[in-house]
C-alpha positions as CSV (number, residue, x, y, z in Angstrom):
1,M,-0.7,13.0,26.1
2,N,-2.6,16.6,27.6
3,R,-3.0,19.1,26.2
4,Q,-1.1,21.3,28.2
5,L,1.9,19.3,26.8
6,D,0.2,19.3,23.5
7,Q,0.6,23.3,23.6
8,S,3.7,22.8,24.2
9,I,4.7,21.5,21.6
10,M,2.9,23.6,19.2
11,D,4.9,26.5,20.7
12,K,8.4,25.1,20.4
13,I,7.5,24.1,16.9
14,T,6.1,27.5,16.1
15,K,9.3,30.0,18.0
16,L,11.2,27.1,16.1
17,L,9.0,28.3,11.9
18,T,10.1,31.7,13.6
19,K,13.9,31.5,13.4
20,V,14.6,29.9,10.2
21,D,12.4,33.0,8.3
22,L,10.7,30.4,6.2
23,S,8.6,31.8,3.4
24,S,4.7,32.1,4.5
25,E,3.7,29.8,1.6
26,I,6.3,26.6,3.0
27,L,5.3,27.9,6.3
28,D,1.0,27.2,5.0
29,M,2.0,24.2,3.8
30,I,4.5,23.2,7.0
31,Y,1.7,23.6,9.2
32,S,-1.0,22.4,7.0
33,S,1.0,19.2,6.7
34,L,1.2,19.0,10.7
35,K,-2.2,19.4,10.8
36,A,-3.5,16.9,7.6
37,G,-1.7,14.1,10.5
38,S,-2.8,14.4,13.3
39,K,-6.7,14.1,11.4
40,T,-6.6,9.9,11.1
41,S,-4.5,9.8,14.8
42,E,-3.8,11.6,17.5
43,Q,-1.7,14.4,17.1
44,F,1.7,14.5,17.6
45,R,2.2,11.4,18.3
46,W,5.7,10.2,17.6
47,A,6.9,13.4,19.9
48,H,4.1,11.9,22.1
49,L,6.0,7.9,22.2
50,T,10.0,9.8,22.5
51,L,8.3,11.7,25.4
52,M,7.0,9.0,26.8
53,N,10.0,6.6,26.8
54,C,12.0,9.6,28.2
55,D,9.4,9.5,31.4
56,C,9.3,6.0,31.4
57,V,13.1,5.8,32.4
58,N,12.6,8.8,34.8
59,G,13.5,11.4,32.8
60,V,11.9,14.7,32.6
61,P,9.4,15.4,29.5
62,E,9.5,19.1,29.1
63,V,14.0,18.3,28.7
64,A,12.9,16.2,25.3
65,L,10.7,18.0,24.0
66,P,13.9,19.5,21.1
67,G,14.2,16.0,20.3
68,A,10.7,14.5,20.1
69,I,9.7,17.7,17.3
70,A,13.1,16.2,16.1
71,M,10.8,13.3,15.2
72,E,7.8,14.3,14.3
73,L,9.4,16.7,11.9
74,S,11.3,13.4,10.3
75,A,8.4,11.4,10.5
76,L,6.4,14.0,8.9
77,A,9.1,14.2,6.3
78,A,9.3,10.3,5.6
79,D,5.5,10.2,5.3
80,I,6.2,13.2,2.7
81,F,9.3,10.9,1.1
82,D,6.7,7.5,1.2
83,D,3.9,8.9,-0.6
84,I,5.5,10.1,-3.4
85,Q,7.7,6.8,-4.0
86,D,4.5,5.3,-4.1
87,Q,2.0,8.3,-5.7
88,D,-0.7,7.8,-3.6
89,N,-2.4,9.1,-0.6
90,N,-3.2,11.8,-2.8
91,D,-5.7,13.0,-0.3
92,Q,-2.7,14.6,1.8
93,P,-1.6,18.3,1.9
94,W,1.7,17.6,0.4
95,R,0.2,15.6,-2.8
96,Q,-1.7,18.8,-3.5
97,I,1.3,20.3,-4.6
98,S,3.3,19.2,-7.8
99,T,6.3,16.9,-6.8
100,A,9.3,18.8,-6.8
101,N,7.8,21.1,-4.7
102,A,6.4,18.2,-2.2
103,L,10.2,16.3,-2.2
104,N,11.2,20.6,-1.0
105,L,8.7,20.4,2.1
106,A,10.3,17.1,3.2
107,I,13.7,17.8,2.5
108,C,13.0,21.3,5.1
109,L,11.5,18.9,7.4
110,S,14.1,16.8,7.7
111,M,16.0,19.2,8.5
112,L,14.1,21.6,11.0
113,S,14.0,18.6,12.5
114,Y,17.9,19.1,12.9
115,E,17.3,22.9,13.6
116,A,15.2,21.3,16.8
117,V,17.8,19.5,18.1
118,S,20.7,21.9,17.9
119,T,18.0,24.1,21.2
120,I,19.9,21.2,23.3
121,S,22.5,22.8,25.2
122,D,23.6,19.9,26.7
123,S,26.8,18.9,23.1
124,K,27.3,15.5,24.6
125,L,23.5,15.5,24.6
126,F,23.9,17.1,21.6
127,R,25.8,14.3,19.2
128,E,24.0,11.2,20.7
129,I,20.5,12.6,19.2
130,N,22.3,14.2,16.4
131,Q,23.8,11.0,15.6
132,V,20.2,8.8,16.0
133,L,18.8,11.2,13.8
134,N,21.8,10.4,11.3
135,R,21.2,6.9,10.9
136,M,18.1,6.5,11.2
137,W,17.7,8.8,8.0
138,I,20.4,6.3,6.8
139,T,18.3,3.2,7.8
140,A,15.4,4.0,6.1
141,S,16.7,5.8,3.3
142,D,18.9,2.2,2.8
143,G,15.2,0.2,3.7
144,Q,13.0,2.4,1.0
145,F,15.7,1.5,-2.2
146,Q,14.9,-1.9,-0.8
147,E,11.5,-1.2,-1.1
148,I,11.6,0.0,-4.8
149,L,14.1,-3.3,-6.1
150,L,12.1,-5.5,-4.1
151,D,9.4,-5.0,-6.0
152,T,11.1,-5.8,-8.9
153,H,12.1,-9.1,-7.6
154,E,8.7,-12.1,-9.0
155,K,10.1,-14.0,-5.1
156,V,10.6,-12.6,-2.1
157,T,11.0,-14.6,1.1
158,L,9.4,-13.0,4.9
159,D,12.6,-12.8,6.3
160,Q,13.2,-10.8,3.1
161,Y,10.1,-8.4,4.0
162,F,10.7,-8.3,7.8
163,D,14.6,-6.9,6.8
164,L,13.2,-4.6,5.0
165,V,10.4,-3.4,7.4
166,K,12.5,-2.8,10.1
167,R,14.6,-0.8,8.2
168,K,11.7,1.0,6.7
169,S,9.3,1.4,9.4
170,G,11.0,0.0,12.9
171,S,13.9,2.7,12.2
172,L,11.8,5.6,12.9
173,T,9.9,3.7,16.4
174,A,13.2,2.6,17.3
175,S,15.2,6.2,16.7
176,A,11.2,7.7,18.8
177,C,12.6,5.5,21.6
178,K,16.1,5.5,22.0
179,I,15.8,9.3,21.7
180,G,13.3,9.4,24.4
181,A,15.6,7.5,26.3
182,T,18.5,8.6,25.8
183,I,18.1,12.2,27.0
184,G,15.5,10.5,30.3
185,G,18.9,10.0,30.8
186,A,18.7,5.8,31.0
187,S,21.6,3.0,30.9
188,E,22.7,1.5,27.7
189,A,21.3,-1.3,28.7
190,I,18.2,0.7,28.7
191,V,18.3,2.5,25.9
192,F,19.3,-1.0,23.8
193,Q,15.6,-2.7,25.3
194,L,13.8,0.5,24.6
195,E,15.5,0.7,21.3
196,Q,14.1,-3.1,20.3
197,F,10.8,-2.3,21.6
198,G,10.6,0.4,19.4
199,T,11.3,-1.6,16.7
200,N,8.4,-4.3,17.4
201,L,6.1,-1.4,17.5
202,G,6.9,-0.6,14.0
203,V,6.8,-4.4,12.6
204,M,3.5,-4.3,14.4
205,S,2.6,-0.8,12.7
206,Q,3.5,-1.8,9.1
207,I,2.1,-4.8,9.6
208,K,-1.7,-3.3,10.6
209,N,-0.9,-0.1,7.7
210,D,-0.2,-4.0,4.9
211,L,-3.1,-5.4,6.0
212,N,-5.7,-2.7,6.2
213,D,-4.1,-1.4,2.4
214,F,-3.8,-4.3,1.0
215,L,-7.5,-4.2,-1.1
216,D,-7.9,-0.2,-0.7
217,F,-7.4,0.5,-4.4
218,E,-9.2,4.0,-4.4
219,R,-6.7,5.0,-1.8
220,K,-4.0,2.7,-1.9
221,K,-1.6,1.7,-5.6
222,D,0.2,-1.6,-3.4
223,F,-1.0,-4.4,-5.5
224,I,-1.1,-2.5,-8.6
225,S,3.0,-1.6,-8.2
226,N,3.5,-4.6,-7.2
227,R,4.8,-3.7,-3.0
228,K,5.3,-6.9,-1.9
229,T,3.2,-5.9,1.8
230,L,2.8,-9.0,3.9
231,P,-0.4,-10.1,2.7
232,F,1.2,-10.1,-0.8
233,V,4.5,-11.3,0.3
234,Y,2.8,-14.6,1.8
235,L,0.1,-15.6,-1.2
236,L,3.5,-15.6,-3.3
237,N,5.2,-18.4,-1.1
238,I,1.9,-20.8,-0.3
239,L,0.0,-20.3,-4.1
240,K,0.2,-22.7,-5.0
241,G,-0.8,-24.4,-9.0
242,E,-4.2,-23.0,-10.3
243,N,-3.9,-20.7,-8.3
244,A,-0.5,-19.1,-8.2
245,D,-1.0,-18.9,-12.1
246,Q,-3.6,-17.0,-11.9
247,F,-1.9,-14.7,-8.5
248,R,0.8,-13.8,-11.0
249,E,-1.3,-12.4,-13.7
250,L,-3.2,-10.8,-11.3
251,T,0.2,-8.8,-10.3
252,Q,0.6,-7.8,-14.1
253,L,-2.3,-5.9,-14.5
254,Q,-2.3,-2.5,-14.6
255,R,-6.0,-1.8,-14.1
256,F,-8.4,-3.5,-12.3
257,G,-11.9,-4.0,-12.8
258,K,-13.9,-5.7,-10.0
259,E,-14.0,-9.1,-10.9
260,E,-10.2,-8.3,-10.6
261,K,-10.9,-6.9,-7.2
262,E,-13.7,-9.9,-5.9
263,Y,-10.9,-12.8,-7.2
264,L,-7.8,-11.1,-5.3
265,K,-10.3,-11.0,-2.0
266,Q,-11.3,-14.5,-2.1
267,L,-8.0,-15.4,-3.1
268,A,-6.9,-13.5,0.0
269,I,-9.4,-15.3,1.6
270,D,-9.3,-18.6,1.1
271,G,-5.1,-18.3,1.3
272,G,-5.8,-17.4,5.2
273,V,-4.4,-13.5,4.8
274,V,-6.1,-12.3,7.5
275,H,-5.2,-15.2,10.3
276,F,-1.8,-15.3,9.2
277,C,-0.9,-11.5,9.3
278,R,-2.7,-11.7,12.6
279,V,-0.6,-13.7,13.7
280,M,2.5,-12.0,13.0
281,Y,1.6,-9.3,14.6
282,E,1.1,-11.2,17.4
283,L,4.3,-12.1,17.5
284,F,5.6,-8.9,17.8
285,R,3.5,-7.9,20.0
286,E,4.0,-10.4,22.4
287,K,8.1,-9.5,21.5
288,S,7.2,-6.0,23.1
289,L,5.1,-6.9,25.9
290,K,8.4,-9.5,27.2
291,I,10.8,-6.8,26.5
292,M,9.0,-4.2,28.5
293,Q,8.5,-7.2,31.8
294,R,12.5,-7.6,31.2
295,L,13.4,-3.8,32.2
296,S,14.1,-2.4,35.3
297,I,12.1,0.6,35.2
298,P,9.3,1.8,38.0
299,E,6.1,-0.2,37.4
300,N,3.5,2.5,37.1
301,R,5.9,3.4,33.7
302,K,6.2,0.4,32.4
303,E,2.3,0.5,32.7
304,K,1.7,3.1,30.3
305,M,4.3,1.7,28.2
306,I,2.7,-1.8,28.5
307,K,-1.4,0.0,27.2
308,L,0.9,1.7,24.7
309,V,1.5,-2.3,22.8
310,E,-1.8,-3.0,23.8
311,E,-4.2,0.2,22.3
312,N,-2.1,-1.3,19.1
313,V,-4.1,-4.5,19.2
């Protein structure tokens, strides 16, 4: 996406925030939170994904801006809720304020996403996009709820893991794709296919994050919290005998010293964690590519979406 479009997104967000007359304190936190997200990835990446799907079906991206902004604000709110639940990513602005106000910030952002959608003048389209957002929040919230429950389980299957990820991460990417395609005027069949494409993108992203975060004890608390990430679930299911017993002992520790970290790292290496995660990632990447190759859309637009998948490798 070009700078001009990024500026249009920022202008629309600013107009939206001015319209609702928020306090200067929460405004400052919203802007700093939006800025923080762009430090680790492209700016407005959720808005971009929404607009790409609109463009993909020959829609006008500028027309999809209300939906794109709604997704950007919703995804930021979801990140905040997730970090509060996980008690990690302490370098983020919303982790520098009280938990109560971080919750207030996330609730405000989620409501602002509906305010953005309310600017859609077509009443039928407004209802459709509103429903997508509703279903997204319901599904993602259920995913967050199930995640906490699975943290208390000693055994979790891979099927349970992937069902959870599709609900939690997959619902957001699926909604961005669905909103973009719907505003772009795509047929129901194409909207459904792009929604499935988005779900696969979300799973791919979660697999990558799980692998990168598994041994990151400085920023993340996944292992200490018994968070059932893909590496964790994989090791739970493949380790046998003494290795399984020692892994179980590690999961019960509240503090990790150098020796424990090295032992877990060696278990991951010997167990083939990286290889397994890459295989799973590749499976969902192939699913995404097959969906895109079957789509009845112009080849030049199809190439842009395929490039999006390839860049995620």
